[in-house]
KOLTOR-613366 format. One record per residue (C-alpha): residue in one letter; x, y, z. Coordinates in steps of 0.2 Angstrom, whole numbers, plus 5000, padded with zeros to 4 digits. Each point is the difference from the previous one (the first is absolute). Layout:
% KOLTOR-613366
aXYZ
...
***
This chain:
% KOLTOR-613366
x500050005000
x500650184997
x500450095016
x498850135005
x501450135001
x500049994981
x498150034999
x500150195000
x501350014987
x498850034985
x499050135010
x501650095006
x500650014982
x498350064994
x499750144989
x499050145008
x499250144991
x499150155006
x498450034992
x499750174991
x498850065014
x501549985012
x498849925013
x500549814997
x501449894995
x499949844990
x501149865004
x500149834990
x500049845010
x500349824996
x498449945009
x498649904990
x498949915012
x498650125007
x499649895015
x501850005005
x500150194997
x498550035011
x500749895014
x501750084999
x499250185001
x498949945015
x501649935008
x500750184999
x498550075009
x499150074985
x498150014998
x499749914984
x498650014987
x500149924983
x498950024985
x500049984982
x501849994996
x500650115014
x500649975018
x500050165012
x501050005016
x499950145012
x501150045015
x500050165010
x500650144988
x500249894984
x499049904988
x500749874987
x498949954985
x500649854992
x499449974982
x500549854989
x500950034984
x499849914983
x501449895006
x499049945015
x501250095012
x499450135013
x500650185000
x499750115015
x499450184999
x500550075017
x499350165006
x500450105016
x501949965000
x501650054990
x500849894987
x501349925013
x498649965012
x498949934986
x501449884995
x500349965018
x498249965002
x499949894985
x501749915006
x499149965016
x498549934991
x501149904989
x500949925015
x498349965008
x499449934983
x501649894999
x499649935018
x498349964994
x500649924984
x501349905010
x498649945012
x498949954986
x501449904992
x500449915016
x498249955003
x499949934982
x501649905002
x499449935017
x498349954993
x500649934984
x501549905007
x499149845005
x499249984983
x501850014993
x500649865012
x500950135011
x500050025019
x500550165008
x501549955011
x500550185006
x499750184998
x501150155005
x500150184998
x501650084995
x500850165006
x499450094984
x498249945003
x500249864987
x499149845003
x500949834998
x498949854998
x500849825000
x498949874993
x500249815001
x499549884986
x498749885007
x500349824995
x498649914992
***
């Protein structure tokens, strides 16, 4: 599994652009799954509403409206903060999203292992928040 320390790399390198009205900043993300995105936003204490193609997250003093592009990736339009704070906010969301992805993948591996003839022998969390699973092949 990819360590969570790398999860924010895409967001940290995101291209941010200030809208012409000067009141919001648009930040590209790497996120695709709306359920994981909404969960990540809630993990960060946002009030979340979602509708037709958008997810709106509100915190004290700022609002992020996520809209899906033609490529299926969500972009954030952040109002109430400057460009640096917008990138920091999306980086935090990206990290929470990465933790949710990691959790979903781990649950799927645990659930599908028995059907593949595998038994989970051990599980450990590394210093960089990676998870190491050791499976044993069950003998028929």
